[in-house]
A tleap script that builds the chain and sets N, CA, C and O, in Angstrom:
source leaprc.protein.ff14SB
mol = sequence {
  NMET LYS LEU SER GLU GLU GLN VAL ARG TYR
  VAL ALA LYS LEU ALA ASN LEU ASN LEU THR
  GLN ALA GLU ILE ASP ARG MET VAL GLN ASP
  LEU GLY SER VAL LEU GLU HIE MET ASP SER
  LEU ALA ALA ILE ASP THR GLU GLY VAL GLU
  PRO MET THR GLN VAL LEU TYR GLN THR GLU
  GLU THR ALA THR LEU ARG PRO ASP VAL GLU
  ARG ALA PRO LEU ALA ASN GLU ALA ALA LEU
  ALA ASN ALA PRO ALA ALA GLY SER GLY TYR
  PHE LYS VAL PRO LYS VAL ILE GLU CARG
}
set mol.1.N position { 130.177 111.670 -15.049 }
set mol.1.CA position { 130.402 112.757 -15.979 }
set mol.1.C position { 130.218 114.082 -15.246 }
set mol.1.O position { 129.200 114.285 -14.585 }
set mol.2.N position { 131.158 114.954 -15.352 }
set mol.2.CA position { 131.109 116.261 -14.705 }
set mol.2.C position { 130.465 117.257 -15.653 }
set mol.2.O position { 130.837 117.344 -16.824 }
set mol.3.N position { 129.519 117.992 -15.154 }
set mol.3.CA position { 128.805 118.986 -15.941 }
set mol.3.C position { 129.393 120.355 -15.639 }
set mol.3.O position { 129.600 120.702 -14.476 }
set mol.4.N position { 129.662 121.129 -16.676 }
set mol.4.CA position { 130.257 122.449 -16.470 }
set mol.4.C position { 129.191 123.540 -16.424 }
set mol.4.O position { 128.062 123.346 -16.874 }
set mol.5.N position { 129.566 124.663 -15.884 }
set mol.5.CA position { 128.660 125.808 -15.821 }
set mol.5.C position { 128.299 126.276 -17.230 }
set mol.5.O position { 127.166 126.691 -17.472 }
set mol.6.N position { 129.246 126.211 -18.152 }
set mol.6.CA position { 128.988 126.624 -19.533 }
set mol.6.C position { 127.928 125.736 -20.182 }
set mol.6.O position { 127.088 126.221 -20.939 }
set mol.7.N position { 127.969 124.438 -19.886 }
set mol.7.CA position { 126.973 123.526 -20.438 }
set mol.7.C position { 125.581 123.839 -19.882 }
set mol.7.O position { 124.598 123.807 -20.623 }
set mol.8.N position { 125.493 124.136 -18.602 }
set mol.8.CA position { 124.210 124.492 -17.991 }
set mol.8.C position { 123.689 125.792 -18.605 }
set mol.8.O position { 122.501 125.897 -18.912 }
set mol.9.N position { 124.557 126.773 -18.785 }
set mol.9.CA position { 124.146 128.040 -19.404 }
set mol.9.C position { 123.665 127.806 -20.841 }
set mol.9.O position { 122.684 128.410 -21.274 }
set mol.10.N position { 124.354 126.933 -21.577 }
set mol.10.CA position { 123.984 126.628 -22.954 }
set mol.10.C position { 122.594 125.997 -23.023 }
set mol.10.O position { 121.765 126.405 -23.836 }
set mol.11.N position { 122.339 125.000 -22.170 }
set mol.11.CA position { 121.039 124.335 -22.161 }
set mol.11.C position { 119.950 125.311 -21.702 }
set mol.11.O position { 118.842 125.291 -22.238 }
set mol.12.N position { 120.247 126.151 -20.730 }
set mol.12.CA position { 119.273 127.147 -20.268 }
set mol.12.C position { 118.934 128.118 -21.393 }
set mol.12.O position { 117.781 128.519 -21.548 }
set mol.13.N position { 119.927 128.487 -22.164 }
set mol.13.CA position { 119.683 129.393 -23.298 }
set mol.13.C position { 118.804 128.710 -24.341 }
set mol.13.O position { 117.890 129.332 -24.883 }
set mol.14.N position { 119.072 127.429 -24.627 }
set mol.14.CA position { 118.247 126.686 -25.580 }
set mol.14.C position { 116.800 126.607 -25.104 }
set mol.14.O position { 115.871 126.670 -25.908 }
set mol.15.N position { 116.615 126.470 -23.794 }
set mol.15.CA position { 115.277 126.370 -23.218 }
set mol.15.C position { 114.658 127.742 -22.947 }
set mol.15.O position { 113.550 127.841 -22.419 }
set mol.16.N position { 115.389 128.800 -23.316 }
set mol.16.CA position { 114.921 130.169 -23.125 }
set mol.16.C position { 114.640 130.451 -21.649 }
set mol.16.O position { 113.627 131.058 -21.300 }
set mol.17.N position { 115.567 129.995 -20.780 }
set mol.17.CA position { 115.450 130.202 -19.340 }
set mol.17.C position { 116.466 131.238 -18.885 }
set mol.17.O position { 117.627 131.198 -19.291 }
set mol.18.N position { 116.037 132.143 -18.061 }
set mol.18.CA position { 116.947 133.107 -17.443 }
set mol.18.C position { 117.207 132.645 -16.020 }
set mol.18.O position { 116.367 132.828 -15.139 }
set mol.19.N position { 118.370 132.047 -15.795 }
set mol.19.CA position { 118.709 131.516 -14.478 }
set mol.19.C position { 119.633 132.476 -13.748 }
set mol.19.O position { 120.491 133.114 -14.358 }
set mol.20.N position { 119.452 132.573 -12.442 }
set mol.20.CA position { 120.369 133.350 -11.614 }
set mol.20.C position { 121.638 132.527 -11.403 }
set mol.20.O position { 121.664 131.329 -11.686 }
set mol.21.N position { 122.675 133.170 -10.911 }
set mol.21.CA position { 123.919 132.447 -10.656 }
set mol.21.C position { 123.710 131.337 -9.628 }
set mol.21.O position { 124.303 130.265 -9.743 }
set mol.22.N position { 122.870 131.591 -8.622 }
set mol.22.CA position { 122.583 130.566 -7.604 }
set mol.22.C position { 121.882 129.368 -8.241 }
set mol.22.O position { 122.185 128.221 -7.911 }
set mol.23.N position { 120.940 129.633 -9.158 }
set mol.23.CA position { 120.243 128.540 -9.833 }
set mol.23.C position { 121.189 127.748 -10.728 }
set mol.23.O position { 121.096 126.523 -10.812 }
set mol.24.N position { 122.089 128.445 -11.386 }
set mol.24.CA position { 123.076 127.763 -12.241 }
set mol.24.C position { 123.971 126.877 -11.386 }
set mol.24.O position { 124.229 125.727 -11.742 }
set mol.25.N position { 124.442 127.398 -10.271 }
set mol.25.CA position { 125.294 126.599 -9.374 }
set mol.25.C position { 124.555 125.358 -8.884 }
set mol.25.O position { 125.131 124.271 -8.825 }
set mol.26.N position { 123.272 125.519 -8.531 }
set mol.26.CA position { 122.488 124.381 -8.076 }
set mol.26.C position { 122.287 123.373 -9.197 }
set mol.26.O position { 122.364 122.167 -8.959 }
set mol.27.N position { 122.029 123.846 -10.421 }
set mol.27.CA position { 121.838 122.952 -11.567 }
set mol.27.C position { 123.110 122.174 -11.892 }
set mol.27.O position { 123.045 120.997 -12.247 }
set mol.28.N position { 124.254 122.818 -11.774 }
set mol.28.CA position { 125.526 122.124 -12.011 }
set mol.28.C position { 125.635 120.939 -11.060 }
set mol.28.O position { 126.010 119.840 -11.470 }
set mol.29.N position { 125.306 121.161 -9.789 }
set mol.29.CA position { 125.376 120.094 -8.793 }
set mol.29.C position { 124.301 119.033 -9.023 }
set mol.29.O position { 124.598 117.840 -9.074 }
set mol.30.N position { 123.050 119.478 -9.162 }
set mol.30.CA position { 121.925 118.537 -9.286 }
set mol.30.C position { 122.013 117.710 -10.566 }
set mol.30.O position { 121.889 116.486 -10.528 }
set mol.31.N position { 122.226 118.377 -11.693 }
set mol.31.CA position { 122.309 117.652 -12.958 }
set mol.31.C position { 123.561 116.783 -13.010 }
set mol.31.O position { 123.547 115.698 -13.592 }
set mol.32.N position { 124.642 117.263 -12.401 }
set mol.32.CA position { 125.860 116.452 -12.320 }
set mol.32.C position { 125.616 115.170 -11.535 }
set mol.32.O position { 126.122 114.110 -11.900 }
set mol.33.N position { 124.841 115.265 -10.457 }
set mol.33.CA position { 124.502 114.077 -9.667 }
set mol.33.C position { 123.667 113.092 -10.473 }
set mol.33.O position { 123.873 111.881 -10.388 }
set mol.34.N position { 122.728 113.609 -11.252 }
set mol.34.CA position { 121.901 112.738 -12.091 }
set mol.34.C position { 122.784 112.012 -13.110 }
set mol.34.O position { 122.642 110.806 -13.309 }
set mol.35.N position { 123.689 112.743 -13.748 }
set mol.35.CA position { 124.572 112.122 -14.744 }
set mol.35.C position { 125.509 111.094 -14.116 }
set mol.35.O position { 125.790 110.061 -14.723 }
set mol.36.N position { 125.989 111.368 -12.917 }
set mol.36.CA position { 126.823 110.389 -12.218 }
set mol.36.C position { 126.031 109.127 -11.914 }
set mol.36.O position { 126.547 108.018 -12.056 }
set mol.37.N position { 124.790 109.288 -11.501 }
set mol.37.CA position { 123.928 108.136 -11.235 }
set mol.37.C position { 123.702 107.336 -12.514 }
set mol.37.O position { 123.735 106.105 -12.484 }
set mol.38.N position { 123.475 108.013 -13.630 }
set mol.38.CA position { 123.285 107.327 -14.907 }
set mol.38.C position { 124.547 106.554 -15.294 }
set mol.38.O position { 124.456 105.446 -15.823 }
set mol.39.N position { 125.723 107.133 -15.035 }
set mol.39.CA position { 126.976 106.430 -15.308 }
set mol.39.C position { 127.090 105.164 -14.469 }
set mol.39.O position { 127.542 104.129 -14.958 }
set mol.40.N position { 126.673 105.249 -13.189 }
set mol.40.CA position { 126.740 104.066 -12.334 }
set mol.40.C position { 125.755 102.998 -12.808 }
set mol.40.O position { 126.054 101.806 -12.721 }
set mol.41.N position { 124.581 103.407 -13.311 }
set mol.41.CA position { 123.633 102.438 -13.859 }
set mol.41.C position { 124.174 101.796 -15.138 }
set mol.41.O position { 123.973 100.604 -15.373 }
set mol.42.N position { 124.857 102.587 -15.957 }
set mol.42.CA position { 125.417 102.062 -17.200 }
set mol.42.C position { 126.524 101.048 -16.921 }
set mol.42.O position { 126.795 100.181 -17.752 }
set mol.43.N position { 127.159 101.153 -15.765 }
set mol.43.CA position { 128.253 100.247 -15.426 }
set mol.43.C position { 127.763 98.897 -14.906 }
set mol.43.O position { 128.565 97.974 -14.761 }
set mol.44.N position { 126.486 98.759 -14.625 }
set mol.44.CA position { 125.946 97.499 -14.096 }
set mol.44.C position { 125.962 96.436 -15.181 }
set mol.44.O position { 125.556 96.687 -16.315 }
set mol.45.N position { 126.429 95.256 -14.827 }
set mol.45.CA position { 126.480 94.138 -15.770 }
set mol.45.C position { 125.079 93.546 -15.920 }
set mol.45.O position { 124.526 92.987 -14.973 }
set mol.46.N position { 124.523 93.673 -17.101 }
set mol.46.CA position { 123.191 93.136 -17.371 }
set mol.46.C position { 123.254 91.941 -18.322 }
set mol.46.O position { 122.248 91.570 -18.925 }
set mol.47.N position { 124.413 91.356 -18.451 }
set mol.47.CA position { 124.583 90.175 -19.299 }
set mol.47.C position { 123.703 89.050 -18.760 }
set mol.47.O position { 123.747 88.735 -17.571 }
set mol.48.N position { 122.922 88.462 -19.622 }
set mol.48.CA position { 122.058 87.365 -19.220 }
set mol.48.C position { 120.715 87.796 -18.665 }
set mol.48.O position { 119.876 86.946 -18.368 }
set mol.49.N position { 120.491 89.081 -18.518 }
set mol.49.CA position { 119.203 89.565 -18.038 }
set mol.49.C position { 118.317 89.775 -19.259 }
set mol.49.O position { 118.643 90.552 -20.157 }
set mol.50.N position { 117.201 89.075 -19.272 }
set mol.50.CA position { 116.310 89.167 -20.411 }
set mol.50.C position { 115.544 90.486 -20.377 }
set mol.50.O position { 115.005 90.850 -19.332 }
set mol.51.N position { 115.483 91.202 -21.484 }
set mol.51.CA position { 114.751 92.474 -21.480 }
set mol.51.C position { 113.253 92.244 -21.350 }
set mol.51.O position { 112.725 91.213 -21.766 }
set mol.52.N position { 112.579 93.228 -20.762 }
set mol.52.CA position { 111.124 93.146 -20.635 }
set mol.52.C position { 110.508 93.455 -21.988 }
set mol.52.O position { 110.917 94.401 -22.661 }
set mol.53.N position { 109.544 92.675 -22.380 }
set mol.53.CA position { 108.878 92.927 -23.645 }
set mol.53.C position { 107.642 93.768 -23.463 }
set mol.53.O position { 107.200 94.422 -24.407 }
set mol.54.N position { 107.068 93.769 -22.265 }
set mol.54.CA position { 105.872 94.540 -21.981 }
set mol.54.C position { 105.698 94.649 -20.481 }
set mol.54.O position { 106.318 93.908 -19.717 }
set mol.55.N position { 104.857 95.572 -20.065 }
set mol.55.CA position { 104.591 95.752 -18.638 }
set mol.55.C position { 103.112 95.569 -18.331 }
set mol.55.O position { 102.611 96.106 -17.342 }
set mol.56.N position { 102.421 94.826 -19.156 }
set mol.56.CA position { 101.001 94.586 -18.959 }
set mol.56.C position { 100.782 93.427 -18.003 }
set mol.56.O position { 101.699 92.657 -17.716 }
set mol.57.N position { 99.577 93.316 -17.525 }
set mol.57.CA position { 99.197 92.216 -16.657 }
set mol.57.C position { 99.400 90.887 -17.386 }
set mol.57.O position { 99.418 90.846 -18.617 }
set mol.58.N position { 99.550 89.830 -16.642 }
set mol.58.CA position { 99.667 88.501 -17.229 }
set mol.58.C position { 98.304 87.927 -17.612 }
set mol.58.O position { 98.237 86.913 -18.306 }
set mol.59.N position { 97.216 88.564 -17.169 }
set mol.59.CA position { 95.886 88.009 -17.412 }
set mol.59.C position { 95.493 88.047 -18.875 }
set mol.59.O position { 94.990 87.057 -19.407 }
set mol.60.N position { 95.712 89.157 -19.523 }
set mol.60.CA position { 95.385 89.302 -20.934 }
set mol.60.C position { 96.455 90.144 -21.606 }
set mol.60.O position { 97.217 90.853 -20.949 }
set mol.61.N position { 96.497 90.051 -22.907 }
set mol.61.CA position { 97.498 90.821 -23.646 }
set mol.61.C position { 97.295 92.319 -23.496 }
set mol.61.O position { 98.270 93.066 -23.417 }
set mol.62.N position { 96.047 92.774 -23.456 }
set mol.62.CA position { 95.754 94.205 -23.351 }
set mol.62.C position { 94.962 94.528 -22.092 }
set mol.62.O position { 94.058 95.363 -22.134 }
set mol.63.N position { 95.276 93.896 -20.994 }
set mol.63.CA position { 94.490 94.043 -19.774 }
set mol.63.C position { 94.439 95.481 -19.264 }
set mol.63.O position { 93.438 95.873 -18.663 }
set mol.64.N position { 95.478 96.273 -19.483 }
set mol.64.CA position { 95.488 97.631 -18.937 }
set mol.64.C position { 95.162 98.687 -19.974 }
set mol.64.O position { 95.211 99.878 -19.670 }
set mol.65.N position { 94.832 98.286 -21.181 }
set mol.65.CA position { 94.571 99.253 -22.240 }
set mol.65.C position { 93.083 99.339 -22.538 }
set mol.65.O position { 92.338 98.380 -22.334 }
set mol.66.N position { 92.661 100.494 -23.021 }
set mol.66.CA position { 91.260 100.659 -23.415 }
set mol.66.C position { 91.046 99.947 -24.743 }
set mol.66.O position { 92.010 99.700 -25.467 }
set mol.67.N position { 89.822 99.616 -25.072 }
set mol.67.CA position { 89.555 98.979 -26.366 }
set mol.67.C position { 89.917 99.918 -27.517 }
set mol.67.O position { 89.728 101.131 -27.417 }
set mol.68.N position { 90.422 99.372 -28.579 }
set mol.68.CA position { 90.786 100.145 -29.748 }
set mol.68.C position { 89.555 100.284 -30.632 }
set mol.68.O position { 89.210 99.375 -31.387 }
set mol.69.N position { 88.893 101.447 -30.526 }
set mol.69.CA position { 87.652 101.683 -31.242 }
set mol.69.C position { 87.884 102.774 -32.282 }
set mol.69.O position { 88.419 103.837 -31.966 }
set mol.70.N position { 87.483 102.510 -33.512 }
set mol.70.CA position { 87.634 103.492 -34.569 }
set mol.70.C position { 86.667 104.645 -34.350 }
set mol.70.O position { 85.494 104.424 -34.047 }
set mol.71.N position { 87.153 105.873 -34.500 }
set mol.71.CA position { 86.334 107.070 -34.344 }
set mol.71.C position { 86.641 108.049 -35.462 }
set mol.71.O position { 87.697 107.982 -36.091 }
set mol.72.N position { 85.720 108.946 -35.699 }
set mol.72.CA position { 85.950 109.994 -36.695 }
set mol.72.C position { 87.015 110.950 -36.173 }
set mol.72.O position { 87.053 111.233 -34.975 }
set mol.73.N position { 87.875 111.450 -37.048 }
set mol.73.CA position { 88.911 112.382 -36.591 }
set mol.73.C position { 88.311 113.729 -36.189 }
set mol.73.O position { 87.204 114.072 -36.605 }
set mol.74.N position { 89.042 114.479 -35.388 }
set mol.74.CA position { 88.621 115.803 -34.949 }
set mol.74.C position { 88.687 116.761 -36.136 }
set mol.74.O position { 89.716 116.842 -36.806 }
set mol.75.N position { 87.619 117.477 -36.398 }
set mol.75.CA position { 87.581 118.427 -37.508 }
set mol.75.C position { 88.514 119.601 -37.220 }
set mol.75.O position { 88.733 119.961 -36.063 }
set mol.76.N position { 89.053 120.188 -38.267 }
set mol.76.CA position { 89.980 121.300 -38.134 }
set mol.76.C position { 89.339 122.462 -37.379 }
set mol.76.O position { 89.982 123.067 -36.521 }
set mol.77.N position { 88.088 122.782 -37.684 }
set mol.77.CA position { 87.403 123.889 -37.015 }
set mol.77.C position { 87.258 123.615 -35.517 }
set mol.77.O position { 87.440 124.516 -34.698 }
set mol.78.N position { 86.935 122.389 -35.165 }
set mol.78.CA position { 86.788 122.027 -33.754 }
set mol.78.C position { 88.130 122.101 -33.034 }
set mol.78.O position { 88.195 122.534 -31.884 }
set mol.79.N position { 89.189 121.685 -33.697 }
set mol.79.CA position { 90.522 121.724 -33.089 }
set mol.79.C position { 90.952 123.164 -32.831 }
set mol.79.O position { 91.592 123.448 -31.818 }
set mol.80.N position { 90.607 124.068 -33.733 }
set mol.80.CA position { 91.020 125.470 -33.600 }
set mol.80.C position { 90.049 126.317 -32.788 }
set mol.80.O position { 90.332 127.485 -32.518 }
set mol.81.N position { 88.918 125.756 -32.396 }
set mol.81.CA position { 87.879 126.531 -31.714 }
set mol.81.C position { 88.376 127.215 -30.450 }
set mol.81.O position { 87.975 128.348 -30.185 }
set mol.82.N position { 89.223 126.581 -29.664 }
set mol.82.CA position { 89.700 127.162 -28.405 }
set mol.82.C position { 91.122 127.686 -28.494 }
set mol.82.O position { 91.734 128.000 -27.473 }
set mol.83.N position { 91.652 127.783 -29.707 }
set mol.83.CA position { 93.024 128.275 -29.871 }
set mol.83.C position { 93.078 129.763 -29.538 }
set mol.83.O position { 92.187 130.515 -29.933 }
set mol.84.N position { 94.121 130.201 -28.811 }
set mol.84.CA position { 94.237 131.624 -28.507 }
set mol.84.C position { 94.405 132.464 -29.777 }
set mol.84.O position { 93.932 133.598 -29.849 }
set mol.85.N position { 95.088 131.887 -30.782 }
set mol.85.CA position { 95.271 132.581 -32.056 }
set mol.85.C position { 95.298 131.537 -33.161 }
set mol.85.O position { 96.017 130.542 -33.073 }
set mol.86.N position { 94.503 131.775 -34.210 }
set mol.86.CA position { 94.458 130.853 -35.339 }
set mol.86.C position { 94.355 131.664 -36.611 }
set mol.86.O position { 93.884 132.801 -36.601 }
set mol.87.N position { 94.799 131.069 -37.709 }
set mol.87.CA position { 94.696 131.732 -38.992 }
set mol.87.C position { 95.011 130.776 -40.113 }
set mol.87.O position { 95.909 129.944 -39.983 }
set mol.88.N position { 94.300 130.875 -41.202 }
set mol.88.CA position { 94.495 130.032 -42.385 }
set mol.88.C position { 94.416 128.550 -42.055 }
set mol.88.O position { 95.065 127.730 -42.706 }
set mol.89.N position { 93.626 128.204 -41.049 }
set mol.89.CA position { 93.449 126.797 -40.703 }
set mol.89.C position { 94.539 126.214 -39.829 }
set mol.89.O position { 94.617 124.994 -39.686 }
set mol.90.N position { 95.391 127.055 -39.234 }
set mol.90.CA position { 96.512 126.581 -38.416 }
set mol.90.C position { 96.534 127.309 -37.074 }
set mol.90.O position { 95.949 128.383 -36.933 }
set mol.91.N position { 97.212 126.720 -36.090 }
set mol.91.CA position { 97.474 127.391 -34.825 }
set mol.91.C position { 98.558 128.434 -35.067 }
set mol.91.O position { 99.544 128.153 -35.749 }
set mol.92.N position { 98.388 129.630 -34.519 }
set mol.92.CA position { 99.429 130.644 -34.576 }
set mol.92.C position { 100.151 130.655 -33.234 }
set mol.92.O position { 99.520 130.696 -32.178 }
set mol.93.N position { 101.465 130.618 -33.285 }
set mol.93.CA position { 102.272 130.632 -32.067 }
set mol.93.C position { 103.332 131.714 -32.187 }
set mol.93.O position { 103.726 132.072 -33.297 }
set mol.94.N position { 103.802 132.244 -31.054 }
set mol.94.CA position { 104.831 133.267 -31.115 }
set mol.94.C position { 106.153 132.699 -31.643 }
set mol.94.O position { 106.472 131.531 -31.421 }
set mol.95.N position { 106.894 133.522 -32.326 }
set mol.95.CA position { 108.199 133.129 -32.834 }
set mol.95.C position { 109.169 133.002 -31.658 }
set mol.95.O position { 109.296 133.927 -30.856 }
set mol.96.N position { 109.849 131.866 -31.555 }
set mol.96.CA position { 110.782 131.665 -30.438 }
set mol.96.C position { 112.179 131.270 -30.902 }
set mol.96.O position { 113.074 131.111 -30.072 }
set mol.97.N position { 112.386 131.109 -32.195 }
set mol.97.CA position { 113.691 130.690 -32.701 }
set mol.97.C position { 114.733 131.782 -32.545 }
set mol.97.O position { 115.845 131.525 -32.083 }
set mol.98.N position { 114.380 132.982 -32.925 }
set mol.98.CA position { 115.314 134.117 -32.815 }
set mol.98.C position { 114.781 135.085 -31.761 }
set mol.98.O position { 113.572 135.237 -31.585 }
set mol.99.N position { 115.698 135.722 -31.078 }
set mol.99.CA position { 115.293 136.675 -30.047 }
set mol.99.C position { 115.374 138.083 -30.564 }
set mol.99.O position { 115.070 139.027 -29.835 }
savepdb mol mol.pdb
quit
């Protein structure tokens, strides 16, 4: 799949990134290479290959996981204690939808 400069500019705008023309040119090449690689992976015949159900050790079902222990939830005041800005019991964040 070929990636266009307009598509890179569109995604950069969505991510609120200001890219130089050199960075855009590099992204067109780099991201285009990633998409081409993904296309080549999608073309591989995986018929008859059983999907992996888990990636844990064979020793136990939960060999790599911590024990599931019930704990009290974090209080709202404690969660907001280190927030740069808080109000009415919520985190305050800058508006980023509109410029």
